[in-house]
N, C-alpha and C positions, 0 to 999 in steps of 0.2 A: 504494500500500500504506500501511497505517496506521503511525504511530509507536508506540513503547512507551507514551508518555503517552496517546495516543488510546485504546489498548486498556485501559489502566488506568482512564481516565475512563468508558469504556463499562461495565466491570465494577463500577465504583463506583456507577453508576446502577442496575445490577441488584442489587447486594448492598452497600448503603451501609456505609461503615466505622463510621458511628455506631451500627450494630447490634452491633458487637463487644463482648465482655465485657471487663472492665477489665484483666485479665491479658494480653490478646492483643496480637499484633503483625501488622498486615495492611497490604496495599497494595504499592507498589513498594519492595521491600527491597534490591534490587541493580540497578544499571544506569543507563543514560542515557535519560531520558524522551524526548529528541529523536531517538533512534536509530530508523531505519526497520526494519520487521519484514516479512519475507516468509514465515517459517515459525515456528509456535508449537508447542511440545510441552506436552501436558497430562498431569499426573501428580498423584496424591494427595500424594506427598512428593517433595522434591528430595533424592534420595539420590545417592551417588557414581555409581551405575550410570545414573541418569536424566541426570545431567550428561554422562556419556560418550555416552549416546544422543543428547542434544541436539547435542553436538559432531559426531557422525557424520552427523546429519541436516542440519547447517549451520543449525540453528534459532537465531534471535536472541533468543528469549524462552521461558522456562518459566513456565507458570501452574500453581500448585499449591494444594491445600487447606491442608495443614499448613504453618505458617511455617518458613522456613529457620532462623530463630533468634528467640528472644524478647528477649534482651538481649545486647549484645556490648560489652565494654570494650576489646577489642583484636581485630585480625584477623591471625592468624598461622597457620602450618602446624602449630602445636602443638596445636590443638583441631580436632575434626571440623567444627564450624561454620565456623571460620576457613578451614580447608582448602577447604571448598566455596565460600565467598565468593571466595577467591583463584582457584579454578579457573574460576568463572563470569566473573570480571573478566579473567582471562587470555585467555579465548576470546570476550570481548565479548558474553556472554549475560546478559540481564536476568532478574530473578525477580520475579513478582507473586504474592502469597500472599493467599488469601481463606479465613479460618478460621471463627470463630464468627459473623461477619457473614453468611457463606454458609449456615451452619446454620439461621439464622432468616429469611433472605431469602425472599420469595415466589418459588416455583419452585426454591428451593435444595435443600440436602441432604435435609431431612426431607420436603419435598413430593415430591421425586424418589423417596424411599424408600416413601412411601405409594402413589404411583402404580405403582411396580414391584410392590407387593404387591396391587394391585387394589382399594385402599381409597379411598373418597371422603374428601376433607379435611373434617374437622369442627371445625377451629380449632386453637388451641394450648393447652397445659396451663396455662401462666402467662406473664405478660408479662416479657420480658427486655430489651426495647428499644423504640424508637419510630422509625418511618420518618420521613424528612424532611417528609412531608405531615401528620404527626401521628398516623398510623395505628399502633396498638399492634402489636407483633411479639413472637413467642416462638419458642423453639427446639424443644422437644418437641411433637410434633403428635398430635392426636386424629384417629382415623379410623373409618370404618364400612364393613364389607363389605356388598355387596348382599344377601347372605343368610348365615346362620350356617353354618360349615363345621367338620368334625371337626379337632381339633388335628393329627392325623397328616397330613391333606391340606394344612393350612396350613404345617406344617413343610417339606413337600416344595416348596411354593411359595416359601417364604423361601430355602431352599437353592438352588433353581434360579435365582430372580430376582436373588439377590445373588452368585451364582457362587462360593459358598464351599466349602471342603473338608469342612465338617461344622458341626454346631450343638451347643451346650450348652443344655439346656432343663429346665424343670420343668413337668410335666403336672398341672394342677389338676383334671383331669376335666371341663373345661368346653369347649363349642364356642367357636369364634372368630367374633366379629362386631364388638364394640366394642373397639377397640384403641388403643394409644398407641405411637409410634415415636420413637426418638432415636438417630440415627446417631452412632457413637462411644460415649464413656463416659457413659451416661445412668442408671446404676443408682441414683444419688442421687435420681432423680425418682419412685421406686417409690411412696412414700407418697402423692404427689399422684395418681398413676395409680390407686391404690386408692380414693382419695377421689372421683375422677370416675366410679367404677363400671366401669372397663374390665375386660374378661375376660382380656386378653392385652397384654403389653408386649414389644416388640422393641427391643433395644438391643445393647450390647456391653460388654466389660471388666467383667462382673458378678462381684462378690465373693461369697464364701461366705455372709456374713450377709444379703445381699440375696436370695439364693436361699431361705434359711431364712424370711425375712419373706414372700416370695411364697407359700411353702408354707402358712404360717400364715394368710395372708389369702385363700387360694384363688384366686390369679391365675396364669394361664399366663405363664411368663417364658422368653424366648428370647434367648440370647446368640449373635448371628449374626456376630461378629467385627468389630473396629473398622474394618479396611480395607474389608471387604465391605459394611458398612452405610453407608459414606460414598462409596465409589467409584461408586455409582449417579449421583453428580452430575457426573462427568466428561463423559459424553455431553451433559449439559445445557450445560456450558461450551462444548463443541464447537458446539452449535446457536446459542448466543448469538453466538459469534464469526463463524461462517459466515453467519449472517443479516445481520450488519452489513457484512461484507467477503467476498462470495461467492468471490473469487479468492484469499483468504488461505489459505496452507497451514496447516491445523490438524491435528495428529497426536496420537493417543492413545498414551501410552507402552506399549510392548510388553515392557518389562523389569521393570516394577514391578507386583507383585501381592501377594496375601495372604502374610503372613510366617509365621503359625502353620500348622503341619501337624498332622494327626491320625494316631496310631498305633492301629489297631483290630485 
């Protein structure tokens, strides 16, 4: 079985930390790199419930998308992050986090989101990093559907493929074919989406003014929830790990899901 460090190294090859944005905190954040791993739990976030789940499964490692913490000056039970770090250490569970590096990595969050929506990858919106071989990389992806579809049909696809409770959207009266996607909080990219001539933008955490701008610009805008637009990458992580170590126990969290609910 692999060690924590060997799993970290594989994930570093797949989503190099050099792709992360400046504010980010990725890699092995808690744990012993030499510790052997028999079971890995995959989750978008390391919540208290996910840690309890890892303990119940006797997992030695949690791999998550969102960082357990961005900066710590102390580790005590008086803060939520400190409490989680202490719980992980108490049970000998390591934590590897892959955030904006996984957003822009080939095959990562946004490629997975495009694939889930049935779109062909048409590149990225703008460069946000460079792969170790010198290849440019970007987070928000451009995509193209094989043929134009009514927005109502595409909304059904988005909700089904991201397994969300509901969608917030603006209907610009256009069919969907040329689109952009950004898992998580991508509303700030709308102006570039408009500039590239996309008819539709799928992202999350969209603010009121961004919806207004989409209406003015005549662009379909879909807020498909932060968790839902990023959780599509968790099965990708499962495949990466099982391809490298077929006998490794890799488990998708069953306790972590979409936080937002809809009352209709």
